[in-house]
N, C-alpha and C positions, 0 to 999 in steps of 0.2 A: 369451285367457285372462284371468279376474278377477284383479285385482292381489291378490297374497298379503298377508293381513292378520294373519298369526301367525308365530311365531318360526321354525317349520320347514314345509316343503311337507306333511308328514305331518299336522301340526296344522292346517294350512290345509284340507286334504281332509277331515278329520274334522269341522272347523267347517262346511264347506259341506254336506257329507252330513246333519249335524244340523239345518241350516237347511232343507234339501229335505224331510226327514222331518217337521219341525215344521210347514212350509208345507202339506204334504199333510194332515196331522192337522187343521190349522185349516179347511181348504177342506172335508173331509169332515164335520167337526163342524157347519159352517154349513149343509151341504146333503147329508145322509147318503144321499139317494136317487140323487145323481149322482157317480159316481167322477170325480175330477179329471183333466184331461189333463196330459201332462208340460209342455206349454206354460203351462198355469195354475199348475202347481206351481212352475217355473222363475221365473214373473213374480212370484209371491208372496214367493219367497225372494231376488229382486232379481238373478236370473242370466239371461243370455241362453239362449234354448232350446237351442242346440246344447250348452251346457255341461253340462246335466243328464246327457248321455249319457256323460259322464266317470265319472259314479257309478251310473246305472241304465241298463240297456239297454232296458227297456220298462216300460210302466205297471204290467203285473202284477208285475215285480221290485220296483218301488218300493212297491207295496201290500202285497206279501209281506214285505218288510223293515219295513215300518211295523206290521204284525201282530206280527212278531217282537219288535219294540221296545215295544209297547203291553203285552204281557202280562208281561213281566219287571218293568216298572215297577209295574204293578198288584200283582203278587206281592210285591215289595219293600216297597211301602207298607203291604200287609196284614201282612207279617212284622214290620215296625217297629213298627205298632201292638201286635201280639200280644207282642212282645218286651219292650214297656214296661209290661205289664200285671202285676199284683201276683201272680198265681197261675195256675194251670191253668184254673180256672173263668172267671176273669176274661179270660184269653186267648181262651177260646170266644167269650165275650160280644164281644170287640173283633174277633174275625174276622167275626162277624155285622155288627157296626156299621160296621166298615171297609169291608166289600164293599158294604154298601147305601149308603153315603155316596159311594162311588166310582160306583155306578150313577147316584145323583141327581145327580152331577156331570156325567154325560153321557159317561163313559169307557166304560161298558158298550155303549151304542148304537153307539160307533165300532167296538169290537171285533166286535160282531155284523154289523155292515155288512161290515166287512172279510172275515168268514168266508163271506159269502154271495156276494162278487164275486172271489174267488180260488179257485185249483183244489183238487182233493181232497187233494193232498199237504199243502197249507198247512193245509186243514180238520183234517187228522189231527195235524198239528203243534199246532193250536189245542187239540185235546182232550188231548194230553200236557201241555200248560202247564196246563190246568184240574185234571188229575190232580195235578201238582207243587204247584199252589195249596192243594190239600186236605191235603197232607202234614203241614204244622204244626198243622193242626187235629186230626188223628188222633193226632199225638203229644200235645197237650194233653189230649185226651179220655182217653188211656190213662193219663196221669199223674193225672188227676182221678179215675180208678177205674172208667171206663166198661167194661162187660162186653164189649162188641164195638165197639171204636172205630172201625173202618172202616165198619160199617153205621150206626153213630150218626152219623158224619160225614156219610154220605150223606142221612140224614133232616134234619140240619141244613142241608145244602146245599139240600134241597127247600125248606124254610122261605124261604132266602135267595133262591132262584129265584122263588117265589111273590111274595115282597115286591118282587123286582126287576121283575116284570111290573106290579105296582100301582104303583110309581114311575113306570115308563115311560108308564103310561097316565094320569098327571096326579095321582096321589095325593100328599097332603102328605108330605113326606120325614121331618118329625120324628115324626109320628104312626105312619107306616109302620115306622120303625126301633125306636120304642118297643114297638109291637105285637108286632114279630118277636123281640125280646129278651125280652118277657114270656112268649112261648111257650117259649123255652129256659131261662130262669132256674129254673122249679121242678124241672126235670130235674137241672141242676147242683146246686141245693140239697139235692136227694134223695141225692146220692152221699155216699159216706163223707167226713164232715168231715176225717178226718186224711189221706185220699187227695187232697181238694180242696185241702188247704193245701200240698202239696208243689209244688215247682217242676218 
């Protein structure tokens, strides 16, 4: 068993689990076409191969937990960007920008790879997380005065998804983000100024 390098055994196990998830993320980011073996993940994290079984019973479990770890981090980063915006219209634009900047950083490719190599239950969980990600967008659109915030959120997500595909095909990130926000800005500007100014 590795030497404990934390104040308690629980903290040590938490740190080791984090190291293994980070190692799996790094390997998948480098080579998305080939899921890593447990041996590779353990080696990248600096652990002996048998040690990984104290944390994950199989590669599928490791990858499922990596997916469950990836989406909440994404959602948190988007929510933080939206919360820092000056009003609901700016929150919507930050939703677009934050998502596309995360795609440009490679995070989306990792999430997409994970959904293709794990089972249907995890894929369903992935869809639930995507729906949760849209919740603050719907709230911002409602405050901004959108007639049907849920439908509008779906249309804005359509723009985000199209721009994401462009980014993943090699399009320039700055130009793509600018073009996407330019599509959304006129709609937001056309909403009631009194509604758009509310938080």
